LUMKE-938039 format. One record per atom (N, C-alpha, C): x, y, z; residue in three letters. Coordinates in pm, whole numbers, padded with zeros to 5 digits, always signed. Layout:
BEGIN
XYZALA
...
END
This chain:
BEGIN
-00319+01657-01619MET
-00423+01630-01518MET
-00377+01620-01383MET
-00424+01613-01278LYS
-00370+01619-01145LYS
-00340+01463-01100LYS
-00244+01440-01040LYS
-00185+01311-00990LYS
-00300+01267-00883LYS
-00319+01124-00928LYS
-00423+01075-00841LYS
-00340+00979-00731LYS
-00312+01012-00580LEU
-00271+00947-00488LEU
-00329+00798-00439LEU
-00269+00734-00436VAL
-00259+00583-00370VAL
-00176+00562-00258VAL
-00255+00551-00137LEU
-00180+00542+00011LEU
-00181+00401+00034LEU
-00076+00362+00057PHE
-00070+00232+00138PHE
-00044+00234+00279PHE
-00093+00181+00381LEU
-00085+00197+00520LEU
-00080+00064+00573LEU
+00018+00073+00692CYS
+00050-00059+00788CYS
+00079+00013+00905CYS
+00159-00067+01005THR
+00158+00008+01140THR
+00286+00104+01160THR
+00381+00049+01119GLY
+00518+00102+01172GLY
+00600+00189+01016GLY
+00522+00161+00917ASN
+00583+00198+00800ASN
+00725+00196+00779ASN
+00753+00064+00811THR
+00882+00021+00787THR
+00910-00109+00708THR
+00785-00184+00686CYS
+00792-00311+00611CYS
+00698-00320+00519CYS
+00542-00372+00541ARG
+00462-00380+00476ARG
+00436-00266+00377ARG
+00390-00153+00413SER
+00352-00068+00295SER
+00476+00006+00256SER
+00589+00006+00289PRO
+00687+00049+00178PRO
+00723-00067+00068PRO
+00683-00177+00113MET
+00719-00309+00014MET
+00610-00251-00086MET
+00468-00241-00053ALA
+00355-00224-00135ALA
+00393-00101-00242ALA
+00449+00006-00145ALA
+00456+00155-00229ALA
+00570+00143-00339ALA
+00678+00083-00296GLY
+00812+00062-00377GLY
+00769-00008-00491GLY
+00689-00156-00473TYR
+00697-00220-00603TYR
+00597-00181-00660TYR
+00497-00116-00618PHE
+00368-00082-00703PHE
+00428+00065-00797PHE
+00509+00143-00747GLN
+00583+00234-00801GLN
+00653+00196-00925GLN
+00747+00095-00898LYS
+00819+00006-01023LYS
+00713-00021-01123LYS
+00608-00104-01083LEU
+00508-00147-01198LEU
+00450+00007-01286LEU
+00429+00071-01197LEU
+00359+00204-01243LEU
+00470+00233-01364LEU
+00583+00257-01314GLU
+00678+00311-01397GLU
+00704+00244-01541GLU
+00674+00088-01506LYS
+00721+00015-01623LYS
+00607+00000-01736LYS
+00479+00024-01684LYS
+00369+00047-01739LYS
+00324+00193-01825LYS
+00421+00301-01768LYS
+00387+00424-01815LYS
+00295+00479-01787LYS
+00255+00477-01646ILE
+00132+00522-01572ILE
+00183+00641-01495ILE
+00164+00725-01529GLY
+00232+00876-01460GLY
+00143+00955-01394GLY
+00005+00911-01418PHE
-00089+00999-01334PHE
-00129+00971-01189PHE
-00052+00863-01150ILE
-00062+00795-01002ILE
+00061+00839-00906ILE
+00026+00879-00830GLU
+00120+00912-00703GLU
+00125+00827-00573GLU
+00232+00793-00545VAL
+00237+00666-00456VAL
+00271+00682-00305VAL
+00238+00687-00228LYS
+00285+00675-00063LYS
+00265+00598-00005LYS
+00357+00578+00125SER
+00322+00509+00221SER
+00310+00569+00336SER
+00234+00496+00454ALA
+00257+00560+00588ALA
+00214+00477+00688ALA
+00241+00515+00810GLY
+00213+00409+00916GLY
+00108+00480+01028GLY
+00036+00393+01070VAL
-00092+00466+01156VAL
-00047+00447+01307VAL
+00076+00393+01314SER
+00127+00387+01472SER
+00290+00408+01466SER
+00340+00498+01411THR
+00490+00520+01413THR
+00544+00651+01412THR
+00661+00671+01418ILE
+00746+00804+01437ILE
+00811+00824+01310ILE
+00801+00963+01285ALA
+00869+00961+01157ALA
+01020+00943+01160ALA
+01093+00914+01060GLY
+01232+00900+01029GLY
+01283+00763+01054GLY
+01204+00636+01082LEU
+01247+00516+01091LEU
+01290+00457+00938LEU
+01375+00377+00950LEU
+01429+00314+00810LEU
+01341+00200+00756LEU
+01345+00178+00644ALA
+01267+00035+00631ALA
+01363-00050+00704ALA
+01303-00178+00726THR
+01431-00287+00791THR
+01508-00341+00711THR
+01600-00400+00775PRO
+01715-00469+00655PRO
+01668-00573+00583PRO
+01580-00660+00619GLU
+01493-00750+00546GLU
+01422-00707+00433GLU
+01335-00590+00455THR
+01272-00527+00369THR
+01337-00471+00246THR
+01440-00410+00283ILE
+01554-00333+00207ILE
+01625-00466+00113ILE
+01663-00552+00182GLN
+01714-00675+00092GLN
+01599-00727-00012GLN
+01509-00765+00020LEU
+01385-00840-00049LEU
+01363-00722-00159LEU
+01356-00607-00129LEU
+01301-00557-00241LEU
+01433-00471-00338LEU
+01549-00489-00299GLU
+01646-00494-00378GLU
+01661-00594-00483GLU
+01629-00723-00464LYS
+01603-00826-00571LYS
+01489-00793-00673LYS
+01403-00717-00618GLU
+01288-00677-00741GLU
+01332-00515-00797GLU
+01476-00490-00790CYS
+01515-00340-00836CYS
+01458-00225-00769CYS
+01414-00242-00665VAL
+01359-00114-00584VAL
+01452-00085-00472VAL
+01496+00020-00474ASP
+01588+00105-00363ASP
+01514+00135-00265ASP
+01510+00086-00150LEU
+01420+00162-00023LEU
+01539+00214+00087LEU
+01669+00210+00057ARG
+01757+00219+00162ARG
+01734+00379+00195ARG
+01673+00468+00112LYS
+01624+00601+00166LYS
+01539+00627+00236LYS
+01417+00540+00222HIS
+01290+00541+00287HIS
+01291+00567+00434HIS
+01199+00672+00470LYS
+01166+00702+00618LYS
+01019+00719+00645LYS
+01004+00649+00767SER
+00880+00629+00800SER
+00808+00785+00825SER
+00705+00731+00810CYS
+00615+00884+00828CYS
+00431+00832+00871CYS
+00412+00922+00952GLN
+00269+00896+01045GLN
+00156+00976+00929GLN
+00065+00849+00902VAL
-00037+00894+00814VAL
-00111+01011+00886VAL
-00170+01130+00809THR
-00205+01253+00843THR
-00343+01242+00777THR
-00436+01337+00853GLU
-00574+01348+00788GLU
-00587+01418+00657GLU
-00480+01496+00612ASP
-00441+01552+00488ASP
-00432+01446+00382ASP
-00338+01345+00383MET
-00308+01234+00327MET
-00432+01167+00285MET
-00534+01151+00412ILE
-00616+01043+00394ILE
-00722+01107+00267ILE
-00739+01249+00315LYS
-00834+01337+00228LYS
-00781+01370+00102LYS
-00635+01351+00076ARG
-00594+01360-00042ARG
-00586+01263-00176ARG
-00595+01135-00063ALA
-00595+00982-00146ALA
-00718+00971-00213ALA
-00684+00912-00359TYR
-00786+00862-00433TYR
-00794+00739-00412TYR
-00718+00633-00328LEU
-00722+00535-00299LEU
-00650+00479-00154LEU
-00703+00420-00065ILE
-00621+00393+00033ILE
-00632+00239+00063ILE
-00514+00167+00078LEU
-00518+00029+00073LEU
-00449-00010+00228LEU
-00499-00071+00303GLY
-00432-00106+00431GLY
-00393-00282+00447GLY
-00315-00313+00525MET
-00289-00459+00534MET
-00352-00489+00649MET
-00411-00432+00706SER
-00522-00532+00831SER
-00634-00433+00853SER
-00731-00477+00913PRO
-00840-00380+00920PRO
-00819-00304+01051PRO
-00728-00306+01125TYR
-00679-00213+01204TYR
-00627-00077+01138TYR
-00555-00087+00990HIS
-00527+00009+00956HIS
-00655+00065+00852HIS
-00737+00010+00799VAL
-00838+00071+00740VAL
-00938+00139+00855VAL
-00947+00068+00983GLN
-01020+00157+01064GLN
-00980+00279+01114GLN
-00846+00283+01123SER
-00779+00379+01185SER
-00773+00520+01070SER
-00801+00480+00922ALA
-00804+00601+00822ALA
-00925+00638+00819ALA
-01025+00565+00861ILE
-01167+00609+00860ILE
-01212+00673+00998ILE
-01118+00616+01087ARG
-01162+00709+01222ARG
-01111+00855+01225ARG
-01003+00859+01158ALA
-00942+00991+01134ALA
-01007+01078+01007ALA
-01066+01016+00935CYS
-01154+01098+00844CYS
-01265+01005+00783CYS
-01395+01003+00847PRO
-01512+00929+00834PRO
-01530+00943+00670PRO
-01527+01030+00589GLU
-01563+01026+00471GLU
-01477+00938+00342GLU
-01346+00887+00418ALA
-01277+00809+00344ALA
-01301+00651+00317ALA
-01440+00628+00401LYS
-01509+00497+00378LYS
-01481+00447+00255LYS
-01538+00528+00173SER
-01552+00500+00040SER
-01473+00444-00072SER
-01334+00472-00005LYS
-01207+00479-00087LYS
-01083+00399-00021LYS
-01110+00319+00121THR
-01046+00256+00216THR
-01069+00122+00222THR
-00968+00031+00170PHE
-01005-00097+00171PHE
-00862-00186+00220PHE
-00885-00323+00215LEU
-00752-00388+00264LEU
-00685-00442+00130LEU
-00571-00434+00100LEU
-00491-00446-00013LEU
-00555-00578-00073LEU
-00542-00701+00005LYS
-00569-00823-00065LYS
-00744-00821-00074LYS
-00824-00755+00005GLU
-00960-00764-00035GLU
-01003-00689-00147GLU
-00926-00562-00166PHE
-00942-00473-00291PHE
-00929-00528-00445PHE
-00815-00620-00410THR
-00741-00668-00541THR
-00792-00840-00557THR
-00853-00883-00475ARG
-00934-01022-00471ARG
-00825-01112-00472ARG
-00689-01092-00399SER
-00565-01177-00444SER
-00562-01317-00339SER
-00640-01283-00243ASP
-00668-01393-00173ASP
-00787-01394-00076ASP
-00899-01464-00113ARG
-01049-01454-00068ARG
-01043-01515+00085ARG
-00938-01614+00091SER
-00928-01702+00220SER
-00891-01598+00325SER
-00786-01520+00317ASN
-00718-01445+00414ASN
-00690-01310+00367ASN
-00767-01202+00399SER
-00772-01059+00374SER
-00615-00984+00426SER
-00602-01006+00575GLN
-00477-00969+00605GLN
-00348-00991+00570GLN
-00254-00903+00615ILE
-00148-00944+00574ILE
-00055-00908+00731ILE
-00004-01028+00749GLN
+00053-00991+00882GLN
+00226-00934+00863GLN
+00224-00907+00988ASP
+00319-00797+01002ASP
+00463-00881+01019ASP
+00571-00864+00943PRO
+00675-00939+00971PRO
+00768-00904+01069PRO
+00755-00767+01124MET
+00852-00703+01228MET
+00915-00810+01318MET
+01045-00831+01321GLY
+01098-00931+01405GLY
+01082-01069+01414GLY
+01049-01108+01278CYS
+01054-01240+01213CYS
+01170-01267+01140CYS
+01180-01370+01084THR
+01259-01445+01016THR
+01243-01363+00840THR
+01361-01398+00766GLN
+01372-01345+00655GLN
+01265-01433+00587GLN
+01236-01555+00617GLU
+01178-01641+00530GLU
+01006-01568+00564GLU
+00972-01541+00677VAL
+00856-01466+00708VAL
+00849-01326+00621VAL
+00952-01260+00603TYR
+00910-01153+00506TYR
+00929-01158+00338TYR
+00980-01279+00336LYS
+00956-01339+00207LYS
+00800-01376+00165LYS
+00762-01457+00261SER
+00612-01494+00270SER
+00548-01344+00235SER
+00586-01282+00324VAL
+00478-01142+00352VAL
+00512-01039+00189VAL
+00611-01063+00144PHE
+00620-00987+00032PHE
+00569-01059-00095PHE
+00585-01193-00110ASN
+00484-01269-00187ASN
+00322-01247-00201ASN
+00286-01222-00087GLU
+00148-01177-00075GLU
+00141-01048-00146GLU
+00232-00957-00101ILE
+00214-00784-00143ILE
+00220-00797-00276ILE
+00343-00876-00349ARG
+00361-00842-00458ARG
+00237-00946-00566ARG
+00198-01079-00533LYS
+00059-01096-00600LYS
-00058-00978-00589LYS
-00087-00912-00479ALA
-00201-00834-00462ALA
-00147-00693-00573ALA
-00028-00659-00567ILE
+00020-00535-00627ILE
-00008-00549-00789ILE
+00043-00679-00833ASN
+00056-00704-00985ASN
-00122-00723-01025ASN
-00189-00773-00950LEU
-00335-00731-00978LEU
-00381-00602-01007LEU
-00322-00542-00882LEU
-00372-00368-00867LEU
-00337-00275-00987LEU
-00221-00319-01008ALA
-00152-00232-01133ALA
-00232-00262-01285ALA
-00327-00393-01276SER
-00386-00414-01398SER
-00541-00402-01376SER
-00570-00316-01274MET
-00702-00291-01234MET
-00730-00165-01323MET
-00856-00153-01371ASP
-00924-00027-01448ASP
-00906+00103-01348ASP
-00942+00081-01197VAL
-00915+00193-01118VAL
-00773+00260-01161VAL
-00673+00157-01182ILE
-00545+00247-01189ILE
-00518+00281-01357ILE
-00550+00149-01414LYS
-00506+00197-01572LYS
-00592+00330-01629LYS
-00694+00339-01585ASN
-00782+00439-01626ASN
-00828+00543-01500ASN
-00728+00576-01431GLY
-00766+00652-01319GLY
-00861+00809-01331GLY
-00832+00849-01443ASP
-00913+01001-01480ASP
-01071+00932-01538ASP
-01087+00810-01561LYS
-01229+00764-01622LYS
-01300+00679-01518LYS
-01224+00651-01376TYR
-01317+00565-01319TYR
-01317+00608-01146TYR
-01425+00585-01090LYS
-01429+00623-00940LYS
-01426+00480-00867LYS
-01366+00506-00729VAL
-01347+00382-00675VAL
-01496+00357-00612VAL
-01585+00250-00584LEU
-01705+00260-00535LEU
-01713+00130-00449LEU
-01746+00122-00343PRO
-01756+00019-00253PRO
-01808-00123-00333PRO
-01901-00110-00427GLU
-01947-00236-00485GLU
-01866-00275-00579GLU
-01750-00227-00646ASP
-01664-00255-00730ASP
-01575-00367-00681ASP
-01596-00364-00535ILE
-01465-00497-00453ILE
-01575-00614-00421ILE
-01703-00620-00449LYS
-01787-00709-00402LYS
-01743-00836-00473LYS
END
């Protein structure tokens, strides 16, 4: 079976989307789900930036090594290839849809898609903030990713198609 790409988007690809992708990959490995490919990208970045020290430190506590992570700019090809695209803010979702309008049916906010927080669907950018802000952001991401890893769209990816009505 061809692997299905789950793509996480943020702005610079040095904090939020690497956190989400790294933690999600760990859960997939733990659950022995091998048909999902995980990537992260930025909508406004340059290639080759390292994950922030705060991000690396937080994920090390989860046994996820992001020391070799290098940022990459999202491409139209990535968007087209993705099975599911999850952004951290409306800007990330809109950027993906602007680049590739047919991605609308598979592009969502991470917290909206997982229903992890119905009162606030955005995940703030911790760049330049304290380690406490990074911890808070990662806690939001971890909660959403734990829910995502248990969803049918992930557990039974070959038998399930993402549809907008699935997240209402």
